[in-house]
C-alpha positions as CSV (number, residue, x, y, z in Angstrom):
1,M,0.0,0.0,0.0
2,N,1.4,3.4,-1.0
3,Q,2.3,5.8,1.8
4,L,1.0,8.9,0.0
5,V,-2.7,8.0,0.0
6,G,-2.8,4.6,1.8
7,G,-4.9,3.2,-1.1
8,R,-6.0,4.0,-4.6
9,L,-6.8,7.5,-6.0
10,L,-9.3,8.7,-8.4
11,L,-8.5,12.1,-10.1
12,V,-11.5,13.7,-11.8
13,G,-10.2,16.3,-14.3
14,C,-6.6,16.4,-15.7
15,G,-6.3,19.9,-17.0
16,K,-3.4,22.2,-16.1
17,M,-3.9,22.0,-12.3
18,G,-5.0,18.4,-12.2
19,G,-2.1,17.4,-14.4
20,A,0.4,19.3,-12.2
21,L,-0.9,17.6,-9.1
22,L,-0.7,14.2,-10.8
23,Q,2.9,14.8,-11.8
24,G,3.7,15.8,-8.2
25,W,2.0,12.6,-6.8
26,L,3.9,10.4,-9.2
27,A,7.2,12.1,-8.3
28,E,6.4,11.5,-4.6
29,G,6.1,7.8,-5.3
30,L,2.4,7.2,-5.9
31,P,2.4,4.1,-8.2
32,A,0.8,4.8,-11.6
33,A,-1.2,1.6,-11.2
34,D,-2.9,3.1,-8.1
35,V,-4.4,6.0,-10.0
36,L,-7.4,6.3,-12.3
37,V,-8.1,9.6,-14.1
38,V,-11.4,10.6,-15.5
39,E,-10.8,13.2,-18.3
40,P,-13.1,13.3,-21.3
41,A,-10.7,15.5,-23.2
42,A,-7.4,14.0,-22.2
43,D,-4.4,15.9,-23.6
44,P,-2.1,13.3,-25.3
45,A,1.0,15.3,-24.3
46,R,0.0,15.3,-20.6
47,T,-1.0,11.6,-20.8
48,S,2.4,10.7,-22.2
49,Q,3.9,12.4,-19.1
50,A,2.1,10.0,-16.8
51,P,3.0,6.5,-18.2
52,G,1.0,3.7,-16.7
53,V,-1.9,5.9,-15.5
54,K,-5.2,4.8,-16.9
55,M,-7.3,7.6,-18.4
56,L,-11.1,7.1,-18.6
57,A,-13.6,9.2,-20.5
58,S,-16.4,9.2,-17.9
59,A,-17.4,8.3,-14.4
60,E,-19.4,5.4,-15.8
61,A,-16.1,3.9,-17.1
62,V,-14.7,3.5,-13.6
63,P,-14.8,-0.2,-12.7
64,A,-17.4,-1.2,-10.2
65,D,-14.8,-2.8,-8.0
66,F,-12.6,0.3,-7.8
67,R,-12.4,1.5,-4.3
68,P,-10.4,4.8,-4.0
69,A,-9.2,6.1,-0.7
70,A,-9.5,9.5,-2.1
71,V,-11.4,11.2,-5.0
72,V,-9.9,14.5,-6.1
73,F,-12.1,16.9,-8.1
74,A,-10.0,19.1,-10.4
75,V,-12.6,20.3,-12.8
76,K,-13.8,23.9,-13.4
77,P,-16.2,25.2,-10.7
78,Q,-19.0,25.7,-13.3
79,S,-18.8,22.0,-14.2
80,M,-19.1,20.7,-10.6
81,A,-22.9,20.5,-10.4
82,E,-22.8,18.2,-13.5
83,V,-19.8,16.2,-12.4
84,V,-20.0,15.5,-8.7
85,P,-23.3,13.5,-8.5
86,H,-21.7,10.8,-10.6
87,Y,-19.3,10.0,-7.7
88,V,-21.8,9.6,-4.8
89,R,-21.4,5.8,-4.9
90,F,-17.9,6.2,-3.4
91,Q,-19.2,8.0,-0.3
92,L,-20.4,4.6,0.9
93,D,-16.8,3.5,1.2
94,R,-15.9,6.4,3.5
95,T,-13.8,7.9,0.8
96,L,-12.1,11.2,1.2
97,F,-13.4,13.8,-1.3
98,L,-11.0,16.7,-2.1
99,S,-11.9,19.6,-4.3
100,I,-9.6,22.3,-5.7
101,A,-12.5,24.3,-7.3
102,A,-12.4,28.0,-6.4
103,G,-15.6,29.3,-4.8
104,T,-17.2,25.8,-4.4
105,K,-18.2,25.4,-0.8
106,I,-18.1,22.3,1.3
107,A,-21.9,22.4,1.7
108,F,-22.2,21.9,-2.1
109,F,-20.4,18.6,-1.8
110,E,-22.3,17.6,1.3
111,H,-25.5,18.3,-0.7
112,H,-24.5,16.1,-3.6
113,L,-22.6,13.4,-1.9
114,G,-24.5,13.2,1.4
115,D,-24.1,14.7,4.9
116,E,-21.7,12.0,5.9
117,A,-19.2,12.7,3.1
118,A,-15.7,13.5,4.3
119,V,-14.8,16.7,2.3
120,V,-11.7,18.8,2.1
121,R,-11.8,22.0,0.2
122,V,-8.5,23.3,-1.2
123,M,-7.3,26.5,-2.7
124,P,-4.1,25.9,-4.6
125,N,-2.3,28.2,-7.0
126,T,-0.6,27.8,-10.4
127,P,3.0,27.5,-9.2
128,A,1.9,24.0,-8.3
129,A,2.9,23.3,-11.9
130,I,6.6,23.5,-10.8
131,R,5.9,22.1,-7.3
132,R,6.2,25.6,-5.8
133,G,2.5,26.1,-5.1
134,M,0.7,27.4,-2.0
135,S,-2.4,25.4,-1.0
136,V,-4.8,26.2,1.8
137,L,-7.0,23.4,3.0
138,C,-10.3,23.4,5.0
139,A,-12.0,20.2,6.1
140,N,-15.6,19.4,7.3
141,A,-16.3,17.6,10.5
142,N,-16.5,14.2,8.8
143,V,-12.8,14.2,7.9
144,N,-10.8,12.1,10.4
145,D,-7.2,12.5,11.3
146,A,-6.0,9.9,8.8
147,Q,-7.9,11.5,6.0
148,R,-6.6,15.0,7.0
149,A,-3.1,13.6,6.8
150,V,-3.8,12.2,3.3
151,A,-5.1,15.5,2.1
152,G,-2.0,17.3,3.5
153,R,0.4,14.9,1.8
154,L,-1.5,15.1,-1.5
155,M,-1.2,18.9,-1.6
156,A,2.3,19.0,-0.1
157,A,3.4,17.2,-3.3
158,A,2.7,20.5,-5.1
159,G,4.3,22.9,-2.6
160,A,3.6,24.5,0.7
161,T,0.4,24.0,2.6
162,A,-1.6,25.6,5.4
163,W,-4.9,24.7,7.1
164,V,-7.8,27.0,8.2
165,D,-10.8,25.9,10.3
166,D,-13.1,28.7,9.2
167,E,-14.2,28.1,5.7
168,G,-15.3,31.8,5.5
169,L,-11.6,32.6,5.2
170,M,-11.3,30.8,1.9
171,D,-12.5,33.7,-0.2
172,A,-9.7,35.9,1.2
173,V,-7.2,33.0,0.7
174,T,-8.3,32.8,-2.9
175,A,-7.8,36.6,-3.3
176,V,-4.3,36.5,-1.8
177,S,-2.7,33.2,-2.9
178,G,-5.1,31.8,-5.4
179,S,-5.2,34.9,-7.6
180,G,-1.8,36.2,-6.3
181,P,0.4,34.8,-9.1
182,A,-1.5,37.0,-11.5
183,Y,-0.6,40.1,-9.5
184,V,3.0,39.1,-9.6
185,F,2.9,38.5,-13.3
186,L,1.4,41.9,-13.7
187,L,4.2,43.4,-11.6
188,I,6.7,41.8,-14.0
189,E,4.9,43.2,-17.0
190,T,4.6,46.7,-15.6
191,L,8.1,46.8,-14.3
192,A,9.4,45.8,-17.7
193,E,7.2,48.4,-19.4
194,A,8.5,51.1,-17.0
195,G,12.0,50.1,-17.9
196,V,11.3,50.5,-21.6
197,A,9.7,53.9,-20.8
198,A,13.0,54.8,-19.0
199,G,15.0,54.0,-22.1
200,L,15.9,50.3,-21.8
201,P,15.7,47.9,-24.8
202,A,12.5,45.8,-24.4
203,E,14.3,42.5,-24.2
204,L,16.7,43.7,-21.5
205,A,13.9,45.3,-19.5
206,A,11.9,42.1,-19.6
207,Q,14.9,40.1,-18.4
208,L,15.6,42.6,-15.6
209,A,12.0,42.6,-14.4
210,L,11.7,38.8,-14.4
211,E,15.0,38.0,-12.7
212,T,14.5,40.7,-10.2
213,V,11.1,39.5,-9.1
214,A,12.2,35.9,-9.1
215,G,15.3,36.6,-7.2
216,A,13.7,38.9,-4.6
217,G,11.0,36.3,-4.0
218,A,13.7,33.6,-3.4
219,L,15.6,35.9,-1.1
220,A,12.4,36.8,0.9
221,Q,11.7,33.1,1.3
222,S,15.2,32.1,2.5
223,A,16.0,35.2,4.6
224,A,15.6,35.3,8.4
225,E,14.3,38.9,8.2
226,A,10.8,39.9,7.4
227,P,10.1,41.4,3.9
228,A,9.7,44.8,5.5
229,Q,13.2,44.6,6.9
230,L,14.6,43.4,3.6
231,R,13.1,46.5,2.0
232,V,14.8,48.7,4.6
233,N,18.1,46.9,4.0
234,V,18.1,47.8,0.3
235,T,17.0,51.4,0.8
236,S,19.7,53.9,1.2
237,P,18.5,57.3,2.6
238,G,18.2,59.7,-0.2
239,G,19.1,57.1,-2.8
240,T,17.3,55.8,-5.9
241,T,15.3,53.1,-4.1
242,A,14.1,55.7,-1.6
243,A,12.9,58.0,-4.4
244,A,10.9,55.1,-6.0
245,L,9.5,54.0,-2.6
246,E,8.2,57.6,-2.0
247,V,5.9,57.0,-4.9
248,L,5.0,53.4,-4.1
249,M,4.4,54.0,-0.4
250,A,2.4,57.2,-0.8
251,E,-1.1,57.5,0.5
252,D,-2.4,56.6,-3.0
253,G,0.5,54.1,-3.7
254,L,0.8,50.3,-3.8
255,A,-0.6,49.4,-0.3
256,P,-4.1,50.9,-0.8
257,L,-4.2,49.7,-4.4
258,M,-3.3,46.1,-3.3
259,A,-5.9,46.3,-0.5
260,R,-8.6,47.3,-3.0
261,A,-7.6,44.6,-5.4
262,V,-7.7,41.8,-2.7
263,A,-11.0,43.2,-1.4
264,A,-12.4,43.1,-4.9
265,A,-11.3,39.5,-5.4
266,T,-12.6,38.5,-2.0
267,R,-16.0,40.0,-2.8
268,R,-16.1,38.2,-6.1
269,G,-15.2,34.9,-4.4
270,K,-18.2,35.4,-2.1
271,E,-20.5,36.1,-5.0
272,L,-19.3,33.0,-6.9
273,G,-19.9,30.9,-3.8
274,G,-23.5,32.0,-3.5
């Protein structure tokens, strides 16, 4: 019996995020023979990266004797209502159900799978594709300690993890870490554009922006100091960095702008969750 799941695993949806998770699980030692994937539109390139993993076109194709320890839903939120009811039969085996769909609440799965279903809701982010993701997990009362450990191991294969007990926090989690990579990508874009406006060749500006953001993030992760102290360390009084920070840290600068952005994403998450 594999140590990652303690049994077999059924992955429903093998798009970019589902495929990234699958790669992480296989790299962590999950035997390909212990996984079934349901993906109607399987990408041949992604399938070839998971040799030995059986791909099925529908829930009905899952063998009647297949007993997964965990079912992972990795389909788009708008598809959940159509997809999830097909897997209610696994609830009878006290299977762990794990969902990575943004905005889809635990109550949704309890409604479709039964009040006794053990459900963990997860908010991952796209750096999971290179096993540098950030996933936040929230479990319902039916999830036992062993299942909680399984969920933690599954998501740890894609990067760092954290747990919250209050599901109400998941909208803010989505706004910060789930949507956060897009904010960083925009920072890289705009920093490069500002470099071009200052006279740099476009290719050089793009390289400087990308490597600076990547390097600063790696430094912040490895340093003992907090990001605020790292900022102070690189800011000489009266220097060029200080001149830029006067703009970024003004009353109408980056902090209130980011606060409004995260608040907007949080509100939208609540709207999507009903």
